[in-house]
N, CA, C and O atoms as a CHARMM CRD file, in Angstrom:
* protein
*
  160
    1    1 MET  N      5.45500  -5.29400   8.86800 PROA 1      0.00000
    2    1 MET  CA     4.59100  -6.31700   8.29700 PROA 1      0.00000
    3    1 MET  C      3.12300  -5.87400   8.34100 PROA 1      0.00000
    4    1 MET  O      2.38300  -6.05300   7.37400 PROA 1      0.00000
    5    2 TYR  N      2.71400  -5.29600   9.47100 PROA 2      0.00000
    6    2 TYR  CA     1.32500  -4.86200   9.59500 PROA 2      0.00000
    7    2 TYR  C      0.95800  -3.84000   8.52200 PROA 2      0.00000
    8    2 TYR  O     -0.13500  -3.88300   7.95700 PROA 2      0.00000
    9    3 GLU  N      1.88200  -2.92500   8.25200 PROA 3      0.00000
   10    3 GLU  CA     1.60600  -1.89200   7.25800 PROA 3      0.00000
   11    3 GLU  C      1.39400  -2.49700   5.87200 PROA 3      0.00000
   12    3 GLU  O      0.52600  -2.04800   5.12300 PROA 3      0.00000
   13    4 ARG  N      2.17400  -3.50200   5.53500 PROA 4      0.00000
   14    4 ARG  CA     2.01100  -4.16000   4.22700 PROA 4      0.00000
   15    4 ARG  C      0.64300  -4.83800   4.14700 PROA 4      0.00000
   16    4 ARG  O     -0.04100  -4.73900   3.12800 PROA 4      0.00000
   17    5 LEU  N      0.25100  -5.51700   5.20500 PROA 5      0.00000
   18    5 LEU  CA    -1.06800  -6.16800   5.21100 PROA 5      0.00000
   19    5 LEU  C     -2.18800  -5.14500   5.07100 PROA 5      0.00000
   20    5 LEU  O     -3.16100  -5.36700   4.35000 PROA 5      0.00000
   21    6 GLN  N     -2.04200  -4.03900   5.75800 PROA 6      0.00000
   22    6 GLN  CA    -3.04000  -2.97600   5.66100 PROA 6      0.00000
   23    6 GLN  C     -3.09000  -2.42600   4.23500 PROA 6      0.00000
   24    6 GLN  O     -4.16700  -2.16300   3.70100 PROA 6      0.00000
   25    7 THR  N     -1.92400  -2.25500   3.63000 PROA 7      0.00000
   26    7 THR  CA    -1.84600  -1.75900   2.25500 PROA 7      0.00000
   27    7 THR  C     -2.58700  -2.69100   1.30200 PROA 7      0.00000
   28    7 THR  O     -3.40700  -2.24300   0.50100 PROA 7      0.00000
   29    8 VAL  N     -2.29900  -3.97300   1.38900 PROA 8      0.00000
   30    8 VAL  CA    -2.92900  -4.95200   0.50600 PROA 8      0.00000
   31    8 VAL  C     -4.43300  -5.00700   0.75500 PROA 8      0.00000
   32    8 VAL  O     -5.21700  -5.08800  -0.19000 PROA 8      0.00000
   33    9 ARG  N     -4.83700  -4.96400   2.02100 PROA 9      0.00000
   34    9 ARG  CA    -6.25800  -5.00700   2.36100 PROA 9      0.00000
   35    9 ARG  C     -7.00800  -3.81300   1.75700 PROA 9      0.00000
   36    9 ARG  O     -8.08000  -3.97200   1.17200 PROA 9      0.00000
   37   10 LEU  N     -6.43000  -2.62500   1.90600 PROA 10     0.00000
   38   10 LEU  CA    -7.07700  -1.43100   1.34700 PROA 10     0.00000
   39   10 LEU  C     -7.15500  -1.50800  -0.17400 PROA 10     0.00000
   40   10 LEU  O     -8.14500  -1.08700  -0.77100 PROA 10     0.00000
   41   11 ARG  N     -6.12000  -2.04200  -0.79100 PROA 11     0.00000
   42   11 ARG  CA    -6.10800  -2.15900  -2.26000 PROA 11     0.00000
   43   11 ARG  C     -7.16100  -3.15800  -2.72900 PROA 11     0.00000
   44   11 ARG  O     -7.85000  -2.92100  -3.72100 PROA 11     0.00000
   45   12 ILE  N     -7.28300  -4.27100  -2.01600 PROA 12     0.00000
   46   12 ILE  CA    -8.30400  -5.28000  -2.35700 PROA 12     0.00000
   47   12 ILE  C     -9.70100  -4.67200  -2.24000 PROA 12     0.00000
   48   12 ILE  O    -10.60700  -5.01300  -3.00000 PROA 12     0.00000
   49   13 MET  N     -9.85400  -3.77300  -1.28000 PROA 13     0.00000
   50   13 MET  CA   -11.15200  -3.11100  -1.09700 PROA 13     0.00000
   51   13 MET  C    -11.42100  -2.08300  -2.19300 PROA 13     0.00000
   52   13 MET  O    -12.50700  -1.50600  -2.25400 PROA 13     0.00000
   53   14 GLY  N    -10.42500  -1.85200  -3.06500 PROA 14     0.00000
   54   14 GLY  CA   -10.63300  -0.97200  -4.20600 PROA 14     0.00000
   55   14 GLY  C    -10.11900   0.44700  -4.03400 PROA 14     0.00000
   56   14 GLY  O    -10.37700   1.30700  -4.87700 PROA 14     0.00000
   57   15 MET  N     -9.39200   0.70200  -2.94600 PROA 15     0.00000
   58   15 MET  CA    -8.88000   2.04800  -2.72200 PROA 15     0.00000
   59   15 MET  C     -7.72700   2.35000  -3.68000 PROA 15     0.00000
   60   15 MET  O     -6.86400   1.49700  -3.88700 PROA 15     0.00000
   61   16 PRO  N     -7.69900   3.54800  -4.26500 PROA 16     0.00000
   62   16 PRO  CA    -6.60700   3.92400  -5.16900 PROA 16     0.00000
   63   16 PRO  C     -5.26500   4.00900  -4.43200 PROA 16     0.00000
   64   16 PRO  O     -5.21600   4.32100  -3.24200 PROA 16     0.00000
   65   17 VAL  N     -4.19000   3.72900  -5.15300 PROA 17     0.00000
   66   17 VAL  CA    -2.84100   3.75600  -4.58000 PROA 17     0.00000
   67   17 VAL  C     -2.54600   5.12000  -3.96200 PROA 17     0.00000
   68   17 VAL  O     -1.98800   5.19100  -2.86700 PROA 17     0.00000
   69   18 LYS  N     -2.90800   6.19200  -4.64000 PROA 18     0.00000
   70   18 LYS  CA    -2.64300   7.54100  -4.11700 PROA 18     0.00000
   71   18 LYS  C     -3.29100   7.74200  -2.75600 PROA 18     0.00000
   72   18 LYS  O     -2.67600   8.30600  -1.85100 PROA 18     0.00000
   73   19 GLU  N     -4.51200   7.29100  -2.61000 PROA 19     0.00000
   74   19 GLU  CA    -5.23300   7.46100  -1.34600 PROA 19     0.00000
   75   19 GLU  C     -4.58700   6.63100  -0.22500 PROA 19     0.00000
   76   19 GLU  O     -4.47300   7.09500   0.90900 PROA 19     0.00000
   77   20 ILE  N     -4.17000   5.41300  -0.55100 PROA 20     0.00000
   78   20 ILE  CA    -3.48100   4.56800   0.43100 PROA 20     0.00000
   79   20 ILE  C     -2.18300   5.24700   0.86400 PROA 20     0.00000
   80   20 ILE  O     -1.85900   5.28600   2.05100 PROA 20     0.00000
   81   21 ALA  N     -1.45200   5.77500  -0.09800 PROA 21     0.00000
   82   21 ALA  CA    -0.19300   6.46500   0.20900 PROA 21     0.00000
   83   21 ALA  C     -0.43600   7.65600   1.13400 PROA 21     0.00000
   84   21 ALA  O      0.33600   7.88600   2.06500 PROA 21     0.00000
   85   22 ASP  N     -1.48600   8.39800   0.88700 PROA 22     0.00000
   86   22 ASP  CA    -1.81100   9.54500   1.74400 PROA 22     0.00000
   87   22 ASP  C     -2.16000   9.09600   3.16100 PROA 22     0.00000
   88   22 ASP  O     -1.70800   9.70200   4.13200 PROA 22     0.00000
   89   23 ILE  N     -2.95300   8.05100   3.28400 PROA 23     0.00000
   90   23 ILE  CA    -3.36500   7.54500   4.59800 PROA 23     0.00000
   91   23 ILE  C     -2.16500   7.05600   5.40600 PROA 23     0.00000
   92   23 ILE  O     -2.06100   7.32300   6.60300 PROA 23     0.00000
   93   24 LEU  N     -1.26200   6.34100   4.74200 PROA 24     0.00000
   94   24 LEU  CA    -0.12300   5.74400   5.44200 PROA 24     0.00000
   95   24 LEU  C      1.11500   6.63900   5.46200 PROA 24     0.00000
   96   24 LEU  O      2.15400   6.25900   6.00100 PROA 24     0.00000
   97   25 SER  N      1.00100   7.81200   4.88200 PROA 25     0.00000
   98   25 SER  CA     2.12600   8.75700   4.80500 PROA 25     0.00000
   99   25 SER  C      3.35600   8.12000   4.15900 PROA 25     0.00000
  100   25 SER  O      4.47500   8.22900   4.66100 PROA 25     0.00000
  101   26 ARG  N      3.11200   7.45800   3.04000 PROA 26     0.00000
  102   26 ARG  CA     4.17200   6.82400   2.25700 PROA 26     0.00000
  103   26 ARG  C      4.05300   7.30600   0.81400 PROA 26     0.00000
  104   26 ARG  O      3.03500   7.87400   0.41900 PROA 26     0.00000
  105   27 SER  N      5.10600   7.07200   0.03300 PROA 27     0.00000
  106   27 SER  CA     5.04800   7.44300  -1.38000 PROA 27     0.00000
  107   27 SER  C      4.22800   6.40900  -2.14800 PROA 27     0.00000
  108   27 SER  O      4.05500   5.27200  -1.70900 PROA 27     0.00000
  109   28 GLU  N      3.73500   6.83200  -3.29500 PROA 28     0.00000
  110   28 GLU  CA     2.99400   5.89600  -4.14400 PROA 28     0.00000
  111   28 GLU  C      3.89800   4.75000  -4.58000 PROA 28     0.00000
  112   28 GLU  O      3.44700   3.61100  -4.69800 PROA 28     0.00000
  113   29 LYS  N      5.17300   5.05000  -4.81900 PROA 29     0.00000
  114   29 LYS  CA     6.13200   4.01200  -5.21500 PROA 29     0.00000
  115   29 LYS  C      6.26300   2.94300  -4.12600 PROA 29     0.00000
  116   29 LYS  O      6.31700   1.75100  -4.42900 PROA 29     0.00000
  117   30 THR  N      6.31300   3.36400  -2.87400 PROA 30     0.00000
  118   30 THR  CA     6.39700   2.42000  -1.75800 PROA 30     0.00000
  119   30 THR  C      5.15000   1.54300  -1.69700 PROA 30     0.00000
  120   30 THR  O      5.24300   0.33600  -1.47400 PROA 30     0.00000
  121   31 ILE  N      3.99900   2.14800  -1.89400 PROA 31     0.00000
  122   31 ILE  CA     2.74200   1.39600  -1.85700 PROA 31     0.00000
  123   31 ILE  C      2.69700   0.38700  -2.99800 PROA 31     0.00000
  124   31 ILE  O      2.30300  -0.76100  -2.79600 PROA 31     0.00000
  125   32 ARG  N      3.09200   0.80400  -4.18100 PROA 32     0.00000
  126   32 ARG  CA     3.10100  -0.12600  -5.32600 PROA 32     0.00000
  127   32 ARG  C      4.04800  -1.29900  -5.07100 PROA 32     0.00000
  128   32 ARG  O      3.73500  -2.43700  -5.41900 PROA 32     0.00000
  129   33 SER  N      5.20100  -1.02600  -4.46600 PROA 33     0.00000
  130   33 SER  CA     6.15500  -2.09800  -4.14500 PROA 33     0.00000
  131   33 SER  C      5.55200  -3.07400  -3.13800 PROA 33     0.00000
  132   33 SER  O      5.71300  -4.28800  -3.27000 PROA 33     0.00000
  133   34 SER  N      4.87000  -2.55100  -2.14800 PROA 34     0.00000
  134   34 SER  CA     4.24400  -3.40900  -1.14700 PROA 34     0.00000
  135   34 SER  C      3.18400  -4.31300  -1.78100 PROA 34     0.00000
  136   34 SER  O      3.07800  -5.49400  -1.45100 PROA 34     0.00000
  137   35 ILE  N      2.41900  -3.74600  -2.67600 PROA 35     0.00000
  138   35 ILE  CA     1.34100  -4.50300  -3.32700 PROA 35     0.00000
  139   35 ILE  C      1.91600  -5.59500  -4.23200 PROA 35     0.00000
  140   35 ILE  O      1.38500  -6.70300  -4.28800 PROA 35     0.00000
  141   36 SER  N      2.99300  -5.28000  -4.93100 PROA 36     0.00000
  142   36 SER  CA     3.55600  -6.24500  -5.87200 PROA 36     0.00000
  143   36 SER  C      4.41800  -7.29600  -5.16800 PROA 36     0.00000
  144   36 SER  O      4.82000  -8.28300  -5.78500 PROA 36     0.00000
  145   37 GLY  N      4.70100  -7.09100  -3.88800 PROA 37     0.00000
  146   37 GLY  CA     5.46000  -8.07300  -3.12600 PROA 37     0.00000
  147   37 GLY  C      6.96400  -7.85100  -3.13700 PROA 37     0.00000
  148   37 GLY  O      7.71800  -8.72500  -2.71200 PROA 37     0.00000
  149   38 ASN  N      7.41000  -6.70100  -3.61400 PROA 38     0.00000
  150   38 ASN  CA     8.83900  -6.37800  -3.64100 PROA 38     0.00000
  151   38 ASN  C      9.26000  -5.73800  -2.33600 PROA 38     0.00000
  152   38 ASN  O      9.51000  -4.53400  -2.27800 PROA 38     0.00000
  153   39 TRP  N      9.33700  -6.53200  -1.30300 PROA 39     0.00000
  154   39 TRP  CA     9.70500  -6.00400   0.01500 PROA 39     0.00000
  155   39 TRP  C     10.54300  -7.03000   0.75400 PROA 39     0.00000
  156   39 TRP  O     10.58000  -8.20500   0.39000 PROA 39     0.00000
  157   40 GLN  N     11.20700  -6.57300   1.78600 PROA 40     0.00000
  158   40 GLN  CA    12.04700  -7.46400   2.57300 PROA 40     0.00000
  159   40 GLN  C     11.68900  -7.38200   4.02400 PROA 40     0.00000
  160   40 GLN  O     12.29400  -8.06600   4.84900 PROA 40     0.00000
């Protein structure tokens, strides 16, 4: 849950998806899913 909140926070701050993915060591697809709310 914390990682998703961090992802959304960074995106709101204007950080590109690629950069967020690099910081969190996740794929861009995973980051996009987190942002769009497709998670369980």
